[in-house]
KEKE-3310 file (N, C-alpha, C; in steps of 0.2 Angstrom, whole numbers, plus 5000, padded with zeros to 4 digits):
npx = (5004:5003:5005:5001:5006:5002:5004:4992:4982:4977:4986:4996:5009:5012:5002:5002:5003:5016:5026:5038:5047:5036:5031:5039:5036:5024:5011:5005:5015:5024:5017:5015:5028:5031:5022:5027:5040:5035:5030:5041:5048:5040:5035:5024:5018:5021:5027:5024:5029:5027:5038:5033:5019:5012:5009:5013:5007:5006:4993:4990:4994:4989:4991:4990:4986:4989:4984:4984:4976:4981)
npy = (4994:5011:5027:5043:5059:5075:5091:5101:5115:5114:5107:5116:5124:5138:5153:5161:5158:5150:5151:5145:5130:5125:5113:5108:5115:5109:5099:5089:5084:5079:5069:5060:5057:5049:5039:5033:5029:5020:5009:5005:4993:4984:4978:4980:4993:5009:5026:5042:5056:5073:5086:5098:5108:5100:5084:5072:5057:5040:5028:5013:5017:5030:5047:5057:5071:5076:5088:5102:5116:5132)
npz = (5000:4996:5003:4999:5005:5011:5019:5029:5033:5046:5054:5056:5065:5067:5067:5056:5038:5029:5015:5011:5016:5024:5027:5038:5049:5054:5062:5055:5046:5055:5061:5050:5048:5060:5058:5046:5051:5061:5053:5046:5046:5039:5023:5016:5016:5011:5012:5004:5007:5005:5002:5000:4995:4986:4980:4968:4962:4955:4950:4943:4930:4929:4933:4948:4957:4973:4984:4996:5000:5008)
capx = (5000:5007:5001:5004:5004:5004:5002:4987:4982:4975:4992:5001:5011:5011:4996:5003:5005:5023:5027:5044:5048:5030:5030:5043:5032:5017:5010:5004:5021:5027:5013:5017:5035:5030:5019:5032:5045:5032:5029:5047:5050:5036:5036:5018:5016:5026:5024:5027:5028:5029:5042:5030:5012:5009:5012:5010:5008:5003:4990:4988:4996:4985:4994:4985:4989:4986:4986:4980:4977:4982)
capy = (5000:5017:5032:5049:5063:5082:5094:5105:5121:5112:5105:5121:5127:5145:5155:5164:5153:5151:5148:5140:5125:5125:5106:5106:5118:5106:5093:5083:5081:5075:5062:5056:5054:5044:5033:5030:5025:5014:5004:5004:4986:4980:4979:4981:5000:5014:5033:5047:5062:5078:5092:5105:5108:5095:5077:5068:5050:5036:5022:5010:5022:5037:5052:5061:5077:5077:5095:5105:5123:5135)
capz = (5000:4995:5006:4998:5011:5011:5025:5028:5037:5053:5058:5056:5071:5067:5064:5049:5033:5027:5008:5011:5022:5028:5030:5044:5055:5054:5065:5050:5044:5061:5061:5044:5049:5065:5055:5042:5056:5064:5048:5042:5046:5035:5016:5012:5017:5010:5012:5000:5011:5001:5005:4998:4995:4982:4979:4962:4962:4950:4952:4937:4924:4930:4938:4952:4961:4980:4987:5001:5001:5015)
cpx = (5005:5002:5004:5002:5006:5001:4996:4987:4980:4981:4997:5003:5010:5005:4996:5006:5012:5023:5033:5045:5042:5029:5033:5040:5025:5017:5008:5010:5024:5023:5014:5024:5035:5027:5024:5038:5042:5031:5035:5049:5046:5037:5030:5015:5022:5023:5028:5025:5031:5033:5039:5023:5008:5012:5008:5012:5004:4999:4987:4989:4992:4989:4989:4989:4985:4989:4982:4981:4978:4978)
cpy = (5006:5023:5039:5054:5070:5085:5099:5111:5119:5110:5110:5124:5134:5147:5158:5159:5155:5148:5143:5136:5125:5118:5105:5110:5115:5100:5087:5080:5077:5068:5058:5053:5048:5038:5029:5026:5019:5008:5003:4997:4982:4982:4981:4988:5004:5021:5037:5054:5068:5083:5098:5104:5103:5089:5074:5061:5046:5030:5019:5015:5028:5041:5056:5066:5077:5084:5097:5112:5126:5141)
cpz = (5000:4998:5004:5004:5010:5017:5024:5033:5045:5057:5058:5063:5072:5064:5057:5044:5031:5020:5008:5017:5027:5031:5036:5050:5055:5057:5061:5048:5049:5061:5056:5045:5054:5062:5050:5046:5059:5059:5044:5041:5041:5027:5012:5013:5016:5010:5007:5003:5007:5005:5003:4998:4991:4982:4973:4963:4957:4952:4945:4931:4924:4935:4942:4956:4968:4982:4992:5002:5008:5016)
residu = (MET:TYR:ILE:PRO:ALA:VAL:VAL:GLY:ASN:HIS:GLY:ARG:ILE:ASP:LYS:LYS:PRO:ARG:ALA:LYS:ASN:ARG:VAL:TYR:ASP:ASN:TYR:ASP:TRP:LEU:ALA:TYR:GLN:LEU:LEU:LYS:ARG:HIS:PHE:ALA:GLY:GLY:LYS:SER:ILE:SER:PHE:GLY:ILE:ALA:ASP:GLY:ALA:ASP:GLN:VAL:PHE:THR:VAL:HIS:ASN:THR:SER:TYR:LEU:LEU:THR:HIS:GLY:ASP)
# end
């Protein structure tokens, strides 16, 4: 199972939105990292944690864009 992940505005630590490095000031990103670490020993789950606002991933030769506005 592949789990794509992007951060959103609800997990933001600061009230003011940031354009650069916004993922590292976000509890969503921290939660994704903890889940990735927890499941690291298994081969059936992988995470695609975005370093930006968007994540492009492919399922059965179809590309999708996962994004969350701020």
